[in-house]
C-alpha positions in Angstrom: 0.1 0.0 0.1 1.5 3.3 -1.0 1.8 6.1 1.4 -0.1 8.7 -0.4 -3.1 5.9 0.0 -3.1 6.0 3.8 -5.1 7.6 6.0 -4.3 11.7 5.5 -3.2 13.9 7.7 -6.3 16.3 7.8 -8.5 12.8 8.1 -6.0 12.1 11.3 -6.6 15.3 13.1 -10.5 15.3 12.4 -10.6 12.5 14.6 -9.2 14.0 17.3 -11.2 14.7 20.4 -14.1 13.2 18.8 -16.1 10.5 20.7 -16.8 7.7 18.5 -17.3 3.7 18.8 -14.7 1.4 18.3 -16.2 -2.1 18.6 -18.8 -3.7 19.7 -20.6 -7.1 20.1 -23.2 -7.8 17.6 -26.2 -10.5 18.1 -29.1 -11.4 15.9 -31.5 -14.2 15.8 -30.2 -17.1 13.6 -33.7 -17.3 12.0 -33.3 -13.4 10.8 -30.4 -14.5 8.4 -29.1 -16.8 6.0 -26.0 -19.3 6.6 -23.6 -19.6 4.0 -20.6 -21.3 5.2 -22.0 -24.4 6.5 -18.6 -24.9 8.7 -19.9 -22.5 11.3 -22.4 -25.3 12.3 -19.9 -27.5 13.1 -18.8 -28.3 17.1 -16.0 -30.3 18.2 -16.9 -33.0 20.7 -15.1 -34.7 23.3 -15.9 -38.2 24.2 -15.4 -40.3 27.2 -15.2 -43.9 26.4 -14.9 -46.8 29.0 -12.2 -48.6 27.3 -13.0 -51.8 28.2 -16.7 -51.6 27.0 -16.1 -49.0 24.3 -19.2 -47.3 26.0 -19.4 -43.5 25.5 -19.4 -42.3 28.8 -20.0 -38.5 28.4 -20.3 -36.4 25.3 -19.6 -32.5 25.2 -18.9 -29.9 22.9 -15.6 -28.3 23.5 -15.8 -25.4 21.2 -18.9 -23.4 20.1 -19.9 -23.2 16.5 -17.5 -20.4 14.9 -15.5 -18.9 12.3 -12.9 -16.7 12.4 -12.2 -14.7 8.6 -8.7 -13.3 8.5 -8.6 -10.5 6.4 -5.1 -9.6 5.7 -4.3 -8.3 8.4 -7.2 -8.2 11.1 -9.7 -10.9 11.6 -13.5 -11.1 12.1 -14.8 -13.8 14.6 -18.1 -15.4 14.1 -20.1 -17.2 16.6 -23.4 -19.3 16.7 -24.5 -19.4 20.6 -27.4 -21.2 22.2 -28.8 -18.7 24.9 -31.7 -20.5 27.0 -33.0 -22.6 23.9 -32.8 -19.8 21.0 -29.8 -19.9 18.6 -28.1 -16.3 17.7 -25.6 -15.3 15.7 -22.7 -13.1 17.3 -20.2 -11.3 15.4 -17.3 -9.2 17.4 -17.4 -6.0 15.1 -14.2 -3.8 15.0 -13.4 -0.5 13.6 -10.6 -2.3 11.8 -13.2 -3.1 9.4 -13.2 0.1 8.2 -9.4 -0.2 7.0 -8.4 3.4 6.0 -11.2 4.9 7.9 -10.1 3.4 11.2 -9.4 6.5 13.2 -12.9 7.9 12.5 -14.4 5.1 14.5 -18.0 3.4 13.6 -20.9 5.7 13.0 -24.1 5.7 10.9 -21.9 7.2 8.1 -19.9 4.7 7.7 -21.8 1.5 9.0 -22.5 0.3 5.5 -18.7 -0.2 4.9 -18.8 -2.7 7.8 -22.2 -4.6 6.5 -20.7 -4.9 3.0 -17.5 -6.2 4.7 -19.2 -8.5 6.5 -21.3 -9.6 3.3 -18.3 -10.2 1.6 -16.7 -12.7 4.1 -19.6 -15.6 2.9 -20.1 -16.9 6.3 -23.4 -15.4 6.7 -25.9 -13.5 4.5 -28.0 -10.4 6.1 -31.3 -9.8 3.9 -30.5 -6.0 3.9 -28.8 -3.1 5.6 -32.3 -2.3 7.4 -32.4 -5.5 9.1 -28.8 -5.6 9.9 -29.5 -2.4 11.7 -32.7 -3.0 13.3 -33.0 -6.4 14.2 -29.6 -6.8 15.2 -28.6 -5.9 19.4 -25.5 -4.9 20.5 -23.3 -5.2 23.8 -19.8 -4.6 25.1 -19.8 -1.3 23.1 -16.3 0.4 23.4 -16.3 4.0 23.2 -13.0 5.7 22.2 -11.9 9.4 22.6 -8.5 10.2 21.0 -6.0 13.2 22.3 -2.3 14.3 21.6 0.2 14.5 24.0 3.6 16.4 24.0 5.5 13.6 24.6 5.8 10.4 26.3 7.2 12.2 29.6 4.1 14.3 29.9 1.9 11.1 29.3 3.6 9.7 32.1 3.2 12.8 34.5 -0.6 12.3 33.6 -1.1 8.8 34.2 0.7 9.3 37.5 -1.8 12.1 38.7 -4.8 10.0 37.8 -3.4 7.0 39.6 -3.3 9.4 42.8 -6.9 10.5 42.0 -8.1 7.0 41.9 -11.2 6.3 44.3 -9.4 3.5 46.2 -11.3 -0.1 46.4 -10.3 -3.0 48.4 -12.2 -5.3 46.0 -10.5 -7.5 43.6 -10.7 -6.4 39.8 -11.5 -2.9 41.0 -9.4 0.4 41.3 -6.3 1.2 39.1 -3.6 -0.6 37.0 -0.9 1.7 35.7 1.3 -0.2 33.2 4.5 0.8 31.3 5.7 -1.8 29.1 7.5 -1.7 25.9 4.4 -2.3 23.8 2.2 -0.1 25.7 1.9 2.5 28.6 -1.0 3.6 30.4 -3.7 3.3 33.4 -6.7 1.3 33.4 -9.6 0.9 36.0 -11.9 -2.0 37.0 -12.0 -5.5 34.9 -13.9 -5.1 31.5 -15.7 -8.5 31.9 -17.5 -7.2 35.0 -17.5 -3.5 34.6 -20.7 -2.1 35.6 -22.6 1.5 35.1 -21.1 2.8 38.5 -17.7 0.8 38.3 -17.0 0.8 34.4 -14.1 0.0 32.7 -11.9 2.8 31.5 -8.3 2.8 29.9 -6.0 5.3 28.7 -3.2 4.2 26.6 -0.6 5.6 24.3 -2.0 4.9 20.7 1.4 5.9 19.3 3.6 3.3 21.3 0.9 0.6 21.0 0.8 0.7 17.2 4.5 0.6 16.6 4.7 -2.4 19.3 1.7 -4.7 19.2 0.4 -7.3 17.6 -1.5 -5.0 15.3 1.6 -3.2 13.9 1.2 -5.1 10.4 -2.7 -3.2 10.5 -1.5 0.1 11.4 1.7 0.0 9.1 -0.8 -0.7 6.1 -3.5 1.6 6.8 -2.6 4.5 8.9 0.6 6.9 8.4 2.3 5.9 11.9 4.4 9.2 12.3 0.8 11.3 12.1 -0.1 9.3 15.6 3.1 8.9 17.4 1.6 11.3 20.0 -1.8 10.2 20.1 -3.5 8.8 23.3 -6.9 7.3 23.4 -9.3 7.1 26.3 -11.6 4.1 26.0 -14.5 3.0 28.1 -16.9 0.3 27.9 -20.8 0.2 28.1 -21.0 -3.6 28.5 -25.0 -4.4 29.2 -28.6 -3.5 27.6 -29.3 -2.1 31.1 -26.1 0.4 31.0 -26.8 1.4 27.3 -30.4 2.6 28.5 -28.8 4.3 31.6 -26.4 6.4 29.2 -29.6 7.7 27.4 -29.5 5.3 24.5 -33.3 4.1 23.5 -32.6 0.7 23.2 -29.9 -1.7 22.4 -30.5 -2.1 18.8 -27.4 -1.1 16.4 -29.6 1.7 14.8 -30.4 3.1 18.0 -26.7 3.0 19.2 -25.4 4.5 16.1 -28.1 7.5 16.3 -26.5 8.2 19.8 -25.1 11.8 19.5 -21.6 12.9 20.0 -22.7 14.4 23.2 -24.2 11.3 24.4 -20.8 9.5 23.8 -18.7 12.3 25.1 -21.1 12.2 28.6 -20.5 8.3 28.5 -16.7 9.1 28.8 -17.1 11.6 31.4 -19.2 9.6 33.4 -16.8 7.0 33.6 -14.1 9.1 34.7 -16.4 10.7 37.2 -17.1 7.2 38.7 -13.3 6.4 38.9 -11.5 9.3 40.3 -11.9 11.5 43.4 -13.8 14.9 42.5 -11.7 17.8 42.1 -13.4 20.1 44.8 -13.0 23.8 44.1 -10.9 25.2 47.0 -12.6 26.2 50.2 -12.5 30.0 50.3 -12.1 32.1 53.5 -13.7 35.7 53.2 -11.0 38.2 53.8 -11.4 40.8 56.5 -13.0 44.0 56.3 -10.6 46.8 55.8 -7.8 45.1 53.6 -6.3 46.6 50.7 -6.4 44.7 47.6 -2.8 43.6 48.0 -3.5 42.2 51.3 -6.5 40.3 50.3 -4.3 38.7 47.6 -1.7 37.8 50.2 -4.8 36.7 52.8 -6.3 34.4 49.9 -2.7 33.1 49.0 -1.9 31.9 52.5 -5.2 30.6 53.4 -5.3 28.5 50.1 -1.9 27.0 50.8 -2.6 26.6 54.5 -6.2 25.2 54.3 -6.2 23.4 51.2 -2.8 21.9 50.7 -2.4 21.3 54.6 1.0 23.5 54.9 2.2 25.2 58.1 2.8 29.0 57.6 6.7 28.7 57.7 6.0 26.1 55.0 3.7 28.3 53.0 6.0 31.2 53.5 8.9 29.2 52.3 6.8 28.3 49.2 5.9 31.7 48.2 9.4 33.2 48.7 11.5 30.5 47.0 11.7 32.7 43.6 12.3 36.0 45.1 15.9 36.4 44.9 16.1 40.1 45.3 17.0 40.5 49.0 14.7 43.7 49.4 11.8 42.4 47.7 11.8 39.2 49.6 12.4 40.8 52.8 9.4 43.3 52.4 7.1 40.5 51.1 8.0 38.1 54.0 7.0 41.2 56.4 3.8 41.8 54.5 2.7 38.0 54.8 3.8 37.8 58.2 1.5 40.7 59.5 -1.1 39.3 57.6 -0.8 35.6 59.1 -0.3 37.3 62.9 -3.5 39.4 62.5 -5.9 37.1 60.6 -4.7 33.9 60.4 -2.8 32.7 63.3 -4.8 30.3 65.9 -7.6 29.2 63.0 -8.4 25.5 63.2 -6.8 24.6 59.9 -3.4 25.9 60.7 -3.8 23.2 64.0 -4.3 20.5 61.2 -1.5 21.6 59.3 1.1 21.4 62.2 -0.1 18.0 63.4 0.3 16.7 59.8 3.8 18.3 59.4 4.8 16.5 62.8 3.3 13.3 61.6 5.6 13.5 58.5 8.8 14.6 60.7 8.1 11.7 63.0 8.2 9.0 60.4 11.1 10.8 58.5 9.1 11.6 55.3 9.7 15.4 55.4 12.6 15.1 52.6 9.4 13.8 50.3 6.9 16.3 51.6 8.7 19.2 51.9 8.6 22.0 49.4 
């Protein structure tokens, strides 16, 4: 594939910051489609036999009816499942079926490409695009949103901060998992297969690194200009069940209704996952300045109270923090005097000062001040 036939730079940039569907599980009644490749109807069975009498003791299917269609450098998995006596066809549909338009994600605008690809595989035959959309149900919907970062170092800082903000959980398969490996780096929360509306699976990973080092390299190298996504980061969350789909404001779990979901709805799903995973960043508590202060005194008062009340610093540490970049001795001395006057007059003795002093003493006692100090 020649370079100029890969996804263009304009197409790459147009897919940034825009939420879209990356993949989903598709399900339709077997009676609503035609089987083309009869091999999908074959199961592999395991027989347990009495070696003396040759009597079959037990017979069970060890592999469900399935076929994997490998199309050049990606594959599509077809399965026939028996759910409570009713047979369904299930397909794992991924945006790789869009090939050059992979970064756009799956939408109503390009679903016909997906439909035609599936029809061309010769496994099953849908009667029409309309039936494919209206009769098919979806689950395990992965919604993605891509952004760009300056470099890998800035991405590492981001994931470290997100790890700090993660709501703690003692339960297995919940909480954060930050990873940094040769083939990918990022952070993820909760287990995908057990995720719920309130405990969603969310993953933030470096798409540039993943595209160069994962098993999907052949696909990316063929259809995407890798230099255009070297700083791309992907945020991905999963809407797993019909119940979750409806809670996100989507009318039903039909493919048609899911594809009709607006960008705002998809974006809200990503934001909802973040809200449920990280601690809410609270607006700093404000303490009302005293009457009669000059504007400069009010500014100094606010600065001190924010550092002492919201960042649990003692006055001495807050003073050091403010003055650290003032190299002029005269300016530094004057500012120190003004800040000390504000502290002595309006702040000393307030409850939050005592809390800061106790916290600092605790860090001193456990020899943690070298890390905690400004």
